Backbone as JSON Lines, residues from 0, in Angstrom:
{"i":0,"aa":"M","n":[-2.42,-110.89,-76.26],"ca":[-3.48,-110.23,-77.17],"c":[-3.95,-108.89,-76.46]}
{"i":1,"aa":"V","n":[-3.98,-108.79,-75.28],"ca":[-4.16,-107.49,-74.53],"c":[-2.96,-106.51,-74.79]}
{"i":2,"aa":"A","n":[-1.77,-106.92,-74.71],"ca":[-0.62,-105.91,-74.98],"c":[-0.82,-105.42,-76.42]}
{"i":3,"aa":"T","n":[-1.31,-106.13,-77.43],"ca":[-1.5,-105.6,-78.72],"c":[-2.56,-104.68,-78.75]}
{"i":4,"aa":"M","n":[-3.56,-104.83,-77.97],"ca":[-4.59,-103.91,-77.96],"c":[-4.23,-102.68,-77.26]}
{"i":5,"aa":"V","n":[-3.41,-102.59,-76.25],"ca":[-2.83,-101.24,-75.65],"c":[-2.07,-100.64,-76.72]}
{"i":6,"aa":"V","n":[-1.33,-101.26,-77.37],"ca":[-0.45,-100.57,-78.46],"c":[-1.3,-100.02,-79.42]}
{"i":7,"aa":"A","n":[-2.19,-100.64,-79.89],"ca":[-3.29,-100.18,-80.91],"c":[-3.98,-99.11,-80.3]}
{"i":8,"aa":"V","n":[-4.54,-98.89,-79.24],"ca":[-5.24,-97.79,-78.55],"c":[-4.13,-96.72,-78.56]}
{"i":9,"aa":"G","n":[-3.0,-96.78,-78.03],"ca":[-1.99,-95.68,-78.08],"c":[-1.69,-95.22,-79.36]}
{"i":10,"aa":"G","n":[-1.29,-96.22,-80.33],"ca":[-1.15,-95.76,-81.8],"c":[-2.21,-94.87,-82.36]}
{"i":11,"aa":"G","n":[-3.42,-95.36,-82.13],"ca":[-4.5,-94.78,-82.67],"c":[-4.76,-93.32,-82.21]}
{"i":12,"aa":"I","n":[-4.41,-92.92,-80.83],"ca":[-4.49,-91.69,-80.31],"c":[-3.68,-90.8,-80.98]}
{"i":13,"aa":"A","n":[-2.17,-91.35,-81.02],"ca":[-1.3,-90.36,-81.6],"c":[-1.58,-90.04,-83.1]}
{"i":14,"aa":"G","n":[-2.25,-91.12,-83.87],"ca":[-2.53,-90.75,-85.16],"c":[-3.46,-89.7,-85.42]}
{"i":15,"aa":"C","n":[-4.52,-89.5,-84.36],"ca":[-5.69,-88.79,-84.57],"c":[-5.42,-87.2,-84.15]}
{"i":16,"aa":"T","n":[-4.31,-86.87,-83.61],"ca":[-3.93,-85.71,-83.06],"c":[-3.52,-84.73,-84.13]}
{"i":17,"aa":"D","n":[-3.98,-83.53,-84.39],"ca":[-3.55,-82.58,-85.37],"c":[-3.65,-81.31,-84.78]}
{"i":18,"aa":"E","n":[-3.21,-80.3,-85.62],"ca":[-3.14,-78.85,-85.27],"c":[-4.5,-78.25,-85.06]}
{"i":19,"aa":"N","n":[-5.66,-78.75,-85.71],"ca":[-6.89,-78.46,-85.83],"c":[-7.78,-78.89,-84.56]}
{"i":20,"aa":"T","n":[-7.28,-79.71,-83.71],"ca":[-7.88,-80.29,-82.78],"c":[-7.78,-79.35,-81.51]}
{"i":21,"aa":"P","n":[-9.06,-79.03,-81.08],"ca":[-8.98,-78.1,-79.7],"c":[-8.27,-78.77,-78.72]}
{"i":22,"aa":"S","n":[-7.41,-78.09,-77.81],"ca":[-6.63,-78.77,-76.8],"c":[-7.31,-79.47,-75.93]}
{"i":23,"aa":"G","n":[-8.63,-79.24,-75.33],"ca":[-9.56,-79.9,-74.45],"c":[-9.82,-81.25,-75.08]}
{"i":24,"aa":"R","n":[-9.94,-81.42,-76.5],"ca":[-10.23,-82.7,-76.98],"c":[-8.98,-83.62,-76.91]}
{"i":25,"aa":"V","n":[-7.88,-83.12,-77.29],"ca":[-6.62,-83.86,-76.97],"c":[-6.61,-84.33,-75.69]}
{"i":26,"aa":"G","n":[-6.76,-83.53,-74.59],"ca":[-6.81,-83.94,-73.3],"c":[-7.66,-85.08,-72.94]}
{"i":27,"aa":"D","n":[-8.92,-84.83,-73.45],"ca":[-9.98,-85.9,-73.26],"c":[-9.54,-87.21,-73.91]}
{"i":28,"aa":"A","n":[-9.06,-87.14,-75.15],"ca":[-8.54,-88.23,-75.89],"c":[-7.39,-88.99,-75.03]}
{"i":29,"aa":"A","n":[-6.61,-88.21,-74.46],"ca":[-5.43,-88.74,-73.69],"c":[-5.8,-89.34,-72.75]}
{"i":30,"aa":"S","n":[-6.72,-88.82,-71.82],"ca":[-7.37,-89.38,-70.77],"c":[-8.0,-90.69,-70.95]}
{"i":31,"aa":"A","n":[-8.74,-90.74,-71.93],"ca":[-9.54,-91.85,-72.53],"c":[-8.62,-93.01,-72.9]}
{"i":32,"aa":"A","n":[-7.53,-92.64,-73.59],"ca":[-6.43,-93.56,-73.86],"c":[-5.88,-94.16,-72.72]}
{"i":33,"aa":"S","n":[-5.43,-93.32,-71.58],"ca":[-4.65,-93.82,-70.36],"c":[-5.57,-94.42,-69.66]}
{"i":34,"aa":"S","n":[-7.11,-94.21,-69.62],"ca":[-8.01,-95.13,-68.86],"c":[-8.17,-96.54,-69.58]}
{"i":35,"aa":"A","n":[-8.1,-96.53,-70.85],"ca":[-8.11,-97.73,-71.64],"c":[-6.89,-98.52,-71.48]}
{"i":36,"aa":"A","n":[-5.77,-97.83,-71.3],"ca":[-4.52,-98.63,-71.15],"c":[-4.51,-99.28,-69.73]}
{"i":37,"aa":"A","n":[-5.0,-98.45,-68.9],"ca":[-5.04,-98.96,-67.41],"c":[-6.09,-100.17,-67.38]}
{"i":38,"aa":"A","n":[-7.16,-100.16,-67.89],"ca":[-8.17,-101.24,-67.98],"c":[-7.44,-102.61,-68.59]}
{"i":39,"aa":"A","n":[-6.8,-102.33,-69.73],"ca":[-6.23,-103.29,-70.45],"c":[-5.21,-103.99,-69.39]}
{"i":40,"aa":"S","n":[-4.33,-103.02,-68.88],"ca":[-3.3,-103.68,-68.05],"c":[-3.96,-104.37,-66.95]}
{"i":41,"aa":"S","n":[-4.89,-103.96,-66.3],"ca":[-5.6,-104.79,-65.26],"c":[-6.2,-106.07,-65.77]}
{"i":42,"aa":"A","n":[-6.86,-106.04,-66.93],"ca":[-7.4,-107.24,-67.41],"c":[-6.1,-108.08,-67.83]}
{"i":43,"aa":"A","n":[-4.88,-107.7,-68.24],"ca":[-3.86,-108.7,-68.44],"c":[-3.39,-109.24,-67.29]}
{"i":44,"aa":"S","n":[-3.16,-108.4,-66.09],"ca":[-2.86,-108.99,-64.96],"c":[-3.84,-110.02,-64.35]}
{"i":45,"aa":"R","n":[-5.19,-109.8,-64.5],"ca":[-6.14,-110.76,-63.96],"c":[-5.85,-112.06,-64.88]}
{"i":46,"aa":"A","n":[-5.66,-111.97,-66.22],"ca":[-5.45,-113.15,-67.07],"c":[-4.26,-113.96,-66.78]}
{"i":47,"aa":"T","n":[-3.11,-113.2,-66.34],"ca":[-2.03,-113.74,-65.89],"c":[-2.15,-114.41,-64.63]}
{"i":48,"aa":"D","n":[-2.85,-113.96,-63.7],"ca":[-3.21,-114.45,-62.53],"c":[-3.98,-115.75,-62.71]}
{"i":49,"aa":"V","n":[-4.96,-115.7,-63.54],"ca":[-5.83,-116.93,-63.75],"c":[-4.93,-118.12,-64.36]}
{"i":50,"aa":"W","n":[-3.92,-117.87,-65.43],"ca":[-3.09,-118.84,-65.77],"c":[-2.22,-119.32,-64.69]}
{"i":51,"aa":"A","n":[-1.7,-118.55,-63.95],"ca":[-0.6,-118.85,-62.78],"c":[-1.58,-119.71,-61.66]}
{"i":52,"aa":"S","n":[-2.81,-119.43,-61.59],"ca":[-3.5,-120.32,-60.64],"c":[-3.77,-121.63,-61.15]}
{"i":53,"aa":"A","n":[-4.23,-121.66,-62.62],"ca":[-4.51,-122.96,-63.23],"c":[-3.29,-123.88,-63.08]}
{"i":54,"aa":"T","n":[-1.99,-123.14,-63.42],"ca":[-0.83,-124.06,-63.45],"c":[-0.59,-124.52,-62.02]}
{"i":55,"aa":"A","n":[-0.7,-123.67,-61.14],"ca":[-0.44,-123.94,-59.69],"c":[-1.26,-125.02,-59.39]}
{"i":56,"aa":"K","n":[-2.59,-125.04,-59.58],"ca":[-3.5,-126.11,-59.31],"c":[-3.29,-127.3,-59.8]}
{"i":57,"aa":"A","n":[-2.82,-127.56,-61.01],"ca":[-2.52,-128.45,-61.71],"c":[-1.11,-129.19,-61.13]}
{"i":58,"aa":"G","n":[-0.16,-128.28,-60.94],"ca":[1.06,-128.71,-60.25],"c":[0.86,-129.35,-58.91]}
{"i":59,"aa":"Q","n":[-0.08,-128.72,-58.13],"ca":[-0.42,-129.24,-56.79],"c":[-1.13,-130.44,-56.74]}
{"i":60,"aa":"K","n":[-1.81,-130.86,-57.9],"ca":[-2.34,-132.31,-57.93],"c":[-1.02,-133.22,-58.1]}
{"i":61,"aa":"I","n":[-0.1,-132.9,-58.6],"ca":[0.95,-133.83,-58.78],"c":[1.95,-133.84,-57.57]}
{"i":62,"aa":"E","n":[2.09,-132.73,-56.85],"ca":[2.86,-132.64,-55.72],"c":[2.06,-133.41,-54.65]}
{"i":63,"aa":"D","n":[0.78,-133.59,-54.63],"ca":[0.1,-134.26,-53.61],"c":[0.19,-135.81,-53.6]}
{"i":64,"aa":"I","n":[0.85,-136.36,-54.7],"ca":[1.03,-137.74,-54.83],"c":[2.2,-138.2,-54.01]}
{"i":65,"aa":"K","n":[2.05,-138.98,-53.02],"ca":[3.22,-139.49,-52.26],"c":[3.92,-140.65,-52.88]}
{"i":66,"aa":"G","n":[5.23,-140.68,-52.99],"ca":[5.85,-141.82,-53.51],"c":[6.11,-141.72,-55.01]}
{"i":67,"aa":"G","n":[5.74,-140.73,-55.67],"ca":[5.63,-140.6,-57.04],"c":[7.12,-140.58,-57.67]}
{"i":68,"aa":"V","n":[7.32,-141.19,-58.75],"ca":[8.58,-141.12,-59.5],"c":[8.5,-140.25,-60.83]}
{"i":69,"aa":"D","n":[9.28,-139.37,-60.98],"ca":[9.25,-138.54,-62.31],"c":[9.53,-139.37,-63.44]}
{"i":70,"aa":"V","n":[8.45,-139.44,-64.29],"ca":[8.69,-140.37,-65.54],"c":[8.32,-139.51,-66.9]}
{"i":71,"aa":"T","n":[8.53,-138.17,-66.88],"ca":[8.05,-137.33,-68.0],"c":[8.73,-137.87,-69.29]}
{"i":72,"aa":"K","n":[9.95,-138.71,-69.33],"ca":[10.5,-139.32,-70.47],"c":[9.6,-140.42,-71.13]}
{"i":73,"aa":"D","n":[8.81,-141.07,-70.01],"ca":[8.0,-142.17,-70.5],"c":[6.61,-141.69,-71.05]}
{"i":74,"aa":"V","n":[6.36,-140.57,-71.13],"ca":[5.08,-140.02,-71.62],"c":[5.1,-139.2,-72.97]}
{"i":75,"aa":"T","n":[4.11,-139.83,-73.88],"ca":[4.22,-139.1,-75.2],"c":[2.84,-138.52,-75.37]}
{"i":76,"aa":"L","n":[2.58,-137.5,-76.22],"ca":[1.48,-136.88,-76.68],"c":[1.2,-137.1,-78.03]}
{"i":77,"aa":"A","n":[-0.11,-137.22,-78.53],"ca":[-0.49,-137.11,-79.75],"c":[-0.56,-135.64,-80.25]}
{"i":78,"aa":"A","n":[-0.96,-135.32,-81.49],"ca":[-1.3,-134.01,-81.85],"c":[-2.47,-133.52,-81.52]}
{"i":79,"aa":"P","n":[-2.75,-132.46,-80.82],"ca":[-3.82,-131.82,-80.27],"c":[-5.06,-131.79,-81.38]}
{"i":80,"aa":"K","n":[-6.27,-132.01,-80.83],"ca":[-7.44,-132.0,-81.77],"c":[-8.48,-131.2,-81.1]}
{"i":81,"aa":"T","n":[-9.4,-130.59,-82.01],"ca":[-10.53,-129.75,-81.25],"c":[-11.78,-130.54,-81.52]}
{"i":82,"aa":"A","n":[-12.38,-130.78,-80.39],"ca":[-13.76,-131.33,-80.61],"c":[-14.73,-130.79,-79.48]}
{"i":83,"aa":"D","n":[-15.82,-130.7,-79.89],"ca":[-16.91,-129.92,-79.04],"c":[-16.47,-128.67,-78.37]}
{"i":84,"aa":"G","n":[-15.66,-127.79,-79.0],"ca":[-15.04,-126.63,-78.37],"c":[-13.94,-126.77,-77.5]}
{"i":85,"aa":"R","n":[-13.47,-127.86,-77.21],"ca":[-12.33,-128.14,-76.46],"c":[-11.11,-128.81,-77.2]}
{"i":86,"aa":"T","n":[-9.95,-128.45,-76.69],"ca":[-8.9,-129.01,-77.33],"c":[-8.37,-130.38,-76.61]}
{"i":87,"aa":"T","n":[-8.23,-131.47,-77.19],"ca":[-7.81,-132.67,-76.64],"c":[-6.49,-133.24,-77.18]}
{"i":88,"aa":"V","n":[-6.12,-134.04,-76.32],"ca":[-4.58,-134.67,-76.83],"c":[-4.6,-136.08,-76.16]}
{"i":89,"aa":"E","n":[-4.28,-137.03,-76.87],"ca":[-4.17,-138.42,-76.39],"c":[-2.86,-138.36,-75.6]}
{"i":90,"aa":"V","n":[-2.81,-139.01,-74.43],"ca":[-1.49,-139.21,-73.76],"c":[-1.28,-140.54,-73.51]}
{"i":91,"aa":"T","n":[-0.02,-140.93,-73.83],"ca":[0.44,-142.36,-73.66],"c":[1.5,-142.58,-72.61]}
{"i":92,"aa":"A","n":[1.21,-143.2,-71.82],"ca":[2.16,-143.52,-70.4],"c":[2.85,-144.9,-70.66]}
{"i":93,"aa":"R","n":[4.15,-145.18,-70.71],"ca":[4.86,-146.42,-70.91],"c":[5.3,-146.91,-69.35]}
{"i":94,"aa":"N","n":[4.94,-148.0,-68.97],"ca":[5.19,-148.51,-67.69],"c":[6.65,-149.21,-68.06]}
{"i":95,"aa":"T","n":[7.49,-148.97,-67.21],"ca":[8.84,-149.64,-67.47],"c":[9.11,-150.56,-66.29]}
{"i":96,"aa":"T","n":[8.1,-150.63,-65.39],"ca":[8.25,-151.43,-64.09],"c":[7.77,-152.67,-64.24]}
{"i":97,"aa":"D","n":[8.05,-153.62,-63.25],"ca":[7.51,-155.1,-63.3],"c":[6.22,-155.22,-62.5]}
{"i":98,"aa":"S","n":[5.44,-154.09,-62.22],"ca":[4.27,-154.1,-61.55],"c":[3.3,-153.02,-62.08]}
{"i":99,"aa":"S","n":[1.92,-153.25,-62.03],"ca":[0.98,-152.42,-62.47],"c":[1.14,-151.06,-61.83]}
{"i":100,"aa":"K","n":[1.05,-149.74,-62.55],"ca":[1.37,-148.44,-62.08],"c":[0.22,-147.57,-62.6]}
{"i":101,"aa":"T","n":[0.13,-146.54,-61.92],"ca":[-0.83,-145.31,-62.34],"c":[0.15,-144.14,-62.69]}
{"i":102,"aa":"F","n":[-0.33,-143.47,-63.6],"ca":[0.52,-142.19,-64.02],"c":[-0.5,-140.9,-63.92]}
{"i":103,"aa":"A","n":[0.29,-139.77,-63.4],"ca":[-0.5,-138.46,-63.32],"c":[0.38,-137.44,-64.29]}
{"i":104,"aa":"V","n":[-0.31,-137.04,-65.13],"ca":[0.51,-136.31,-66.3],"c":[-0.2,-134.81,-66.3]}
{"i":105,"aa":"Q","n":[0.81,-133.68,-66.14],"ca":[0.37,-132.29,-66.45],"c":[0.67,-132.05,-67.87]}
{"i":106,"aa":"V","n":[-0.47,-131.69,-68.57],"ca":[-0.24,-131.29,-69.8],"c":[-0.55,-129.7,-70.1]}
{"i":107,"aa":"N","n":[0.48,-129.07,-70.56],"ca":[0.21,-127.52,-70.77],"c":[-0.08,-127.43,-72.25]}
{"i":108,"aa":"F","n":[-1.01,-126.42,-72.38],"ca":[-1.41,-125.97,-73.76],"c":[-0.91,-124.74,-73.97]}
{"i":109,"aa":"T","n":[-0.1,-124.43,-74.93],"ca":[0.35,-123.09,-75.25],"c":[-0.17,-122.7,-76.69]}
{"i":110,"aa":"N","n":[-0.02,-121.2,-76.76],"ca":[-0.35,-120.9,-78.38],"c":[0.83,-120.83,-79.15]}
{"i":111,"aa":"Q","n":[0.97,-120.46,-80.33],"ca":[1.94,-120.41,-81.28],"c":[3.32,-119.44,-80.71]}
{"i":112,"aa":"S","n":[2.98,-118.48,-79.84],"ca":[4.01,-117.7,-79.31],"c":[4.58,-118.41,-78.01]}
{"i":113,"aa":"G","n":[4.04,-119.41,-77.58],"ca":[4.46,-120.05,-76.41],"c":[3.91,-119.78,-75.13]}
{"i":114,"aa":"D","n":[2.91,-118.85,-75.18],"ca":[2.28,-118.51,-73.94],"c":[1.16,-119.38,-73.57]}
{"i":115,"aa":"L","n":[1.32,-119.64,-72.18],"ca":[0.44,-120.69,-71.58],"c":[-0.85,-120.34,-71.73]}
{"i":116,"aa":"R","n":[-1.88,-121.28,-72.18],"ca":[-3.25,-121.03,-72.31],"c":[-3.94,-121.84,-71.45]}
{"i":117,"aa":"D","n":[-3.54,-123.11,-71.02],"ca":[-4.35,-123.97,-70.14],"c":[-3.36,-125.07,-69.54]}
{"i":118,"aa":"A","n":[-3.57,-125.41,-68.43],"ca":[-2.8,-126.68,-67.87],"c":[-3.8,-127.68,-67.34]}
{"i":119,"aa":"V","n":[-3.65,-128.96,-67.45],"ca":[-4.6,-129.86,-67.09],"c":[-3.77,-131.09,-66.64]}
{"i":120,"aa":"V","n":[-4.17,-131.83,-65.57],"ca":[-3.73,-133.15,-65.19],"c":[-4.62,-134.26,-65.48]}
{"i":121,"aa":"V","n":[-4.01,-135.19,-66.17],"ca":[-4.97,-136.34,-66.53],"c":[-4.24,-137.61,-65.84]}
{"i":122,"aa":"T","n":[-5.02,-138.61,-65.65],"ca":[-4.67,-139.88,-64.71],"c":[-4.61,-140.94,-65.95]}
{"i":123,"aa":"V","n":[-3.63,-141.67,-66.12],"ca":[-3.7,-142.93,-66.69],"c":[-3.44,-144.07,-65.77]}
{"i":124,"aa":"S","n":[-4.64,-144.69,-65.46],"ca":[-4.78,-145.8,-64.5],"c":[-4.42,-147.19,-64.74]}
{"i":125,"aa":"D","n":[-3.73,-147.76,-63.75],"ca":[-3.5,-149.25,-63.77],"c":[-2.88,-149.72,-65.22]}
{"i":126,"aa":"V","n":[-1.74,-149.08,-65.42],"ca":[-1.03,-149.57,-66.86],"c":[-0.26,-150.85,-66.31]}
{"i":127,"aa":"P","n":[-0.52,-152.04,-67.1],"ca":[0.25,-153.15,-66.69],"c":[1.71,-153.19,-66.87]}
{"i":128,"aa":"A","n":[2.43,-153.91,-66.08],"ca":[3.82,-154.0,-66.28],"c":[4.33,-154.14,-67.63]}
{"i":129,"aa":"G","n":[5.45,-153.37,-68.07],"ca":[5.89,-153.45,-69.49],"c":[5.03,-152.99,-70.61]}
{"i":130,"aa":"Q","n":[3.67,-152.51,-70.32],"ca":[2.98,-152.11,-71.17],"c":[2.62,-150.48,-71.17]}
{"i":131,"aa":"S","n":[1.95,-149.93,-72.2],"ca":[1.52,-148.59,-72.28],"c":[0.05,-148.47,-72.07]}
{"i":132,"aa":"G","n":[-0.37,-147.43,-71.36],"ca":[-1.76,-147.09,-71.15],"c":[-1.89,-145.65,-71.95]}
{"i":133,"aa":"K","n":[-3.37,-145.46,-72.02],"ca":[-3.72,-144.22,-72.88],"c":[-4.86,-143.55,-71.95]}
{"i":134,"aa":"A","n":[-4.86,-142.03,-72.16],"ca":[-6.0,-141.4,-71.53],"c":[-6.04,-140.04,-72.45]}
{"i":135,"aa":"T","n":[-7.01,-139.29,-72.4],"ca":[-7.15,-138.17,-73.01],"c":[-7.12,-136.92,-72.11]}
{"i":136,"aa":"A","n":[-6.42,-135.91,-72.44],"ca":[-6.38,-134.55,-71.66],"c":[-7.36,-133.73,-72.37]}
{"i":137,"aa":"R","n":[-7.99,-132.96,-71.72],"ca":[-9.04,-132.03,-72.44],"c":[-8.88,-130.77,-71.72]}
{"i":138,"aa":"S","n":[-8.88,-129.65,-72.66],"ca":[-8.78,-128.34,-71.97],"c":[-9.95,-127.91,-71.22]}
{"i":139,"aa":"T","n":[-9.81,-127.15,-70.23],"ca":[-10.9,-126.61,-69.44],"c":[-11.81,-125.42,-70.23]}
{"i":140,"aa":"H","n":[-11.26,-125.04,-71.36],"ca":[-12.14,-124.0,-71.93],"c":[-11.56,-123.99,-73.52]}
{"i":141,"aa":"E","n":[-12.16,-123.1,-74.36],"ca":[-11.74,-123.23,-75.75],"c":[-10.58,-122.51,-75.86]}
{"i":142,"aa":"L","n":[-9.69,-122.91,-76.77],"ca":[-8.43,-122.64,-77.15],"c":[-8.18,-122.15,-78.43]}
{"i":143,"aa":"P","n":[-6.96,-121.32,-78.83],"ca":[-6.72,-121.03,-80.27],"c":[-6.55,-122.22,-81.06]}
{"i":144,"aa":"A","n":[-6.87,-122.05,-82.34],"ca":[-6.79,-123.16,-83.26],"c":[-5.48,-123.73,-83.24]}
{"i":145,"aa":"Q","n":[-4.37,-122.96,-83.27],"ca":[-3.16,-123.47,-83.27],"c":[-2.42,-123.69,-81.99]}
{"i":146,"aa":"V","n":[-2.97,-124.64,-81.24],"ca":[-2.49,-124.74,-80.01],"c":[-1.52,-125.97,-80.03]}
{"i":147,"aa":"K","n":[-0.47,-125.97,-79.1],"ca":[0.6,-126.84,-78.91],"c":[0.39,-127.4,-77.53]}
{"i":148,"aa":"A","n":[0.52,-128.85,-77.33],"ca":[0.45,-129.47,-76.05],"c":[2.06,-130.03,-75.66]}
{"i":149,"aa":"D","n":[2.33,-129.96,-74.47],"ca":[3.67,-130.53,-74.01],"c":[3.41,-131.17,-72.5]}
{"i":150,"aa":"V","n":[4.14,-132.09,-72.42],"ca":[4.04,-132.9,-71.1],"c":[5.01,-131.89,-70.1]}
{"i":151,"aa":"A","n":[4.31,-131.22,-69.18],"ca":[4.89,-130.46,-68.24],"c":[5.72,-131.24,-67.15]}
{"i":152,"aa":"R","n":[4.92,-132.3,-66.48],"ca":[5.46,-133.01,-65.55],"c":[4.49,-134.44,-65.59]}
{"i":153,"aa":"A","n":[5.25,-135.43,-65.17],"ca":[4.43,-136.85,-65.18],"c":[5.13,-137.7,-63.9]}
{"i":154,"aa":"V","n":[4.18,-138.37,-63.21],"ca":[4.78,-139.03,-62.17],"c":[4.05,-140.56,-62.26]}
{"i":155,"aa":"R","n":[4.88,-141.5,-61.91],"ca":[4.35,-142.81,-61.99],"c":[4.19,-143.13,-60.34]}
{"i":156,"aa":"Y","n":[3.15,-143.79,-59.97],"ca":[3.05,-144.35,-58.52],"c":[2.17,-145.61,-58.66]}
């Protein structure tokens, strides 16, 4: 979204310049455009850092699990829904072992372009042997209406 704004600001300045504009005003407009582009770039960088931090934090929760087994293939997600301003998705974890297990599942929420918008970890606790358990992953903030949810990682322990 920020990159689009930078293009729009740059395009708007180019379209407003004509022969009747005093050169000082063109310079002022160019300076303002440059400042706006720098501010937008800085905001985009901060946003990227926030998403990277959220993903790292979610991933670290899974990394901290000792003796976990990768079971991404045993986890499915329902279609995302919006409730109370947040996006939720039902997570189903299938326990294929012969004893009760707990699952930690990282769910990534992306927009239609595939850009990461949020990452959360949900726990599906004490799933009996040979059965499935359910939990609900909830975004940490409001997301676009057309959001997609994917299982990024899942471990059974």
